C-alpha positions as CSV (number, residue, x, y, z in Angstrom):
1,X,27.0,-11.1,12.8
2,X,24.5,-11.8,10.1
3,X,21.2,-10.0,10.6
4,X,17.8,-9.5,9.1
5,X,16.0,-6.2,9.3
6,X,12.2,-6.0,9.6
7,X,10.5,-2.8,8.5
8,X,7.1,-1.3,8.9
9,X,6.1,1.9,7.3
10,X,3.1,4.2,7.0
11,X,1.8,5.4,3.7
12,X,4.0,7.8,1.8
13,X,7.3,6.5,3.2
14,X,10.0,6.0,0.5
15,X,13.1,3.9,0.4
16,X,15.3,6.8,1.5
17,X,13.2,7.2,4.7
18,X,13.6,3.5,5.5
19,X,17.3,3.4,4.8
20,X,17.8,6.5,7.1
21,X,15.8,4.7,9.9
22,X,17.9,1.5,9.4
23,X,21.1,3.5,9.7
24,X,20.2,4.6,13.2
25,X,20.2,1.0,14.5
26,X,22.8,-0.7,12.3
27,X,26.0,-1.8,14.0
28,X,29.3,-1.8,12.1
29,X,29.9,-5.5,12.8
30,X,26.5,-6.6,11.3
31,X,26.1,-7.9,7.8
32,X,22.5,-7.4,6.6
33,X,21.2,-10.5,4.9
34,X,17.7,-9.3,4.1
35,X,15.0,-6.7,4.5
36,X,11.6,-8.1,5.5
37,X,8.1,-6.8,5.8
38,X,4.4,-7.4,5.0
39,X,3.5,-8.3,1.4
40,X,1.6,-5.1,0.9
41,X,4.9,-3.2,1.2
42,X,6.6,-5.4,-1.4
43,X,7.6,-2.5,-3.7
44,X,9.1,-0.6,-0.8
45,X,11.0,-3.7,0.4
46,X,12.4,-4.3,-3.1
47,X,13.6,-0.7,-3.3
48,X,15.2,-0.7,0.1
49,X,16.8,-4.2,-0.5
50,X,18.1,-3.1,-3.9
51,X,19.7,0.0,-2.5
52,X,21.4,-2.0,0.2
53,X,22.4,-4.9,-2.1
54,X,20.5,-7.5,-0.1
55,X,17.4,-9.7,-0.7
56,X,13.9,-8.6,0.1
57,X,11.3,-10.9,1.7
58,X,7.7,-10.3,2.3
59,X,5.0,-12.2,4.3
60,X,1.2,-12.2,4.4
61,X,-0.6,-10.7,7.4
62,X,-1.6,-14.3,8.2
63,X,2.0,-15.4,8.3
64,X,3.0,-12.4,10.4
65,X,0.2,-13.1,12.8
66,X,1.5,-16.6,13.5
67,X,4.6,-15.1,15.2
68,X,4.7,-14.2,18.9
69,X,6.4,-10.8,19.3
70,X,7.2,-8.7,22.4
71,X,5.2,-5.7,21.1
72,X,1.8,-5.6,19.4
73,X,-0.3,-2.7,18.0
74,X,-4.1,-2.5,17.6
75,X,-3.5,0.4,15.2
76,X,-1.3,-1.8,13.0
77,X,-3.8,-4.7,13.2
78,X,-6.6,-2.4,12.1
79,X,-4.5,-1.2,9.2
80,X,-2.9,-4.4,7.9
81,X,-4.5,-7.4,9.7
82,X,-1.5,-8.3,11.9
83,X,-0.5,-6.9,15.3
84,X,3.1,-6.8,14.3
85,X,5.0,-6.2,11.1
86,X,8.6,-5.3,11.7
87,X,9.3,-7.6,14.6
88,X,7.3,-10.5,13.1
89,X,8.9,-10.2,9.7
90,X,12.4,-10.1,11.0
91,X,11.8,-13.1,13.2
92,X,10.3,-15.1,10.3
93,X,13.0,-14.1,7.8
94,X,15.9,-14.9,10.2
95,X,14.3,-18.0,11.5
96,X,15.1,-16.4,14.9
97,X,13.6,-16.8,18.3
98,X,14.8,-13.5,19.7
99,X,15.2,-9.9,18.5
100,X,18.6,-8.1,18.8
101,X,16.7,-4.8,18.6
102,X,12.9,-4.8,19.2
103,X,10.8,-2.4,17.2
104,X,12.2,1.1,17.1
105,X,10.0,3.8,15.7
106,X,11.5,6.7,13.9
107,X,9.0,9.1,12.3
108,X,6.8,7.0,10.1
109,X,9.2,4.0,9.9
110,X,9.5,1.1,12.3
111,X,12.6,-1.1,12.3
112,X,13.5,-4.3,14.2
113,X,16.6,-6.5,13.9
114,X,17.2,-10.2,14.5
115,X,20.3,-12.4,14.1
116,X,20.1,-15.0,11.4
117,X,19.7,-18.4,13.1
118,X,22.2,-21.1,12.3
119,X,19.4,-23.1,10.7
120,X,18.6,-20.3,8.3
121,X,22.2,-19.5,7.7
122,X,22.9,-23.0,6.6
123,X,19.8,-23.7,4.6
124,X,19.8,-23.4,0.8
125,X,18.0,-20.4,-0.7
């Protein structure tokens, strides 16, 4: 199954922290297509994506705010201007309607996973 992983991270988190958090949810039959997050974490996304050999995708707070997610956070909104980062980013990047794994918090990293929709899977990059 092709998946996209959305990440959220507090200040000071590095790529190794994120990869460790991803490894706790990743299933053997999943093929990661992309790592997605908010644009202010572009450097972290690029580092994680590079270490995993996948593409990185980032979105503005406005884009993330346009997505309905099962979980929201006032703290995240106050910090970045969107009530969801990991869940919203993975849904956007995978053109998905439903999460395989809703936000999972491990330390200072949040991870969410969505399957890549057939529309996204068949669209040109």
